[in-house]
C-alpha positions in Angstrom: -10.5 -9.7 1.3 -6.8 -9.1 1.9 -4.2 -10.6 -0.6 -2.7 -13.8 0.5 0.7 -14.5 -1.1 0.6 -18.1 -2.4 4.4 -18.4 -2.6 6.7 -20.0 0.0 10.3 -18.7 0.7 11.9 -21.7 -1.0 9.9 -21.3 -4.2 11.8 -20.7 -7.4 9.9 -18.5 -9.8 10.5 -16.5 -13.0 9.6 -12.9 -13.7 6.3 -13.9 -15.4 5.1 -15.8 -12.3 6.2 -12.9 -10.1 4.1 -10.5 -12.1 1.2 -12.9 -12.3 1.1 -13.4 -8.5 1.5 -9.8 -7.4 -0.1 -8.2 -10.5 2.9 -5.8 -10.8 5.1 -4.4 -13.5 7.5 -6.7 -15.4 10.4 -4.3 -14.9 12.1 -2.4 -12.1 13.6 -3.1 -8.7 10.6 -1.6 -6.9 7.2 -2.7 -8.2 4.1 -1.3 -6.5 0.9 -3.1 -6.9 -2.3 -1.4 -6.0 -4.3 -4.6 -6.8 -2.5 -6.7 -4.1 -1.5 -3.7 -1.9 2.1 -4.8 -2.0 5.5 -3.6 -2.9 7.8 -6.1 -4.6 11.5 -5.5 -4.2 13.9 -7.2 -6.7 17.5 -7.3 -5.6 19.5 -8.6 -8.6 23.0 -9.5 -7.7 23.8 -10.7 -11.2 23.0 -7.7 -13.4 22.1 -4.5 -11.7 22.8 -0.8 -11.9 22.3 -0.6 -8.1 24.7 -1.7 -5.3 22.4 -3.6 -3.0 24.4 -5.5 -0.4 24.0 -7.6 2.7 25.9 -6.5 5.8 25.4 -8.3 9.2 22.3 -10.1 7.9 20.6 -6.8 6.9 19.9 -5.9 3.3 21.0 -2.4 2.4 18.6 -1.8 -0.5 19.1 1.0 -3.0 15.8 2.6 -3.8 14.7 4.5 -6.9 17.0 7.2 -8.3 20.2 6.9 -10.2 21.8 10.3 -9.6 22.2 12.5 -6.6 20.5 12.0 -3.3 17.4 9.8 -3.3 14.1 11.3 -2.2 11.1 9.9 -0.4 8.8 10.0 -3.4 6.9 7.3 -5.1 8.1 3.7 -4.2 10.9 5.1 -2.0 8.2 6.7 0.2 6.0 3.5 0.1 8.9 1.5 1.4 9.9 4.0 4.0 6.4 4.1 5.4 5.7 0.4 5.1 5.6 -0.1 8.8 2.4 1.8 9.0 0.8 2.2 5.6 -0.6 -1.4 5.2 1.5 -2.2 2.2 3.1 -5.7 2.3 6.7 -5.7 1.2 8.1 -8.8 -0.6 11.8 -9.2 -1.4 13.1 -11.3 -4.3 
């Protein structure tokens, strides 16, 4: 049976609830969950080492990797291929 996210867009949740719902890591901006077949993206505009930004109603999200060019490995690849790999992407 496929995972059904019980959250609504207007729900306010904390990190513990996020991890409980998606069965994902408690840390990081990209949190892959094999249990729910999802990728949780956390864009933190309060305290972040990344420069995610909204331009013309499109989120320009910075993937994993702090130095140099980013590569399509790990969660970056999962996100890049999310149109066809069956992984649901959820943005918080």
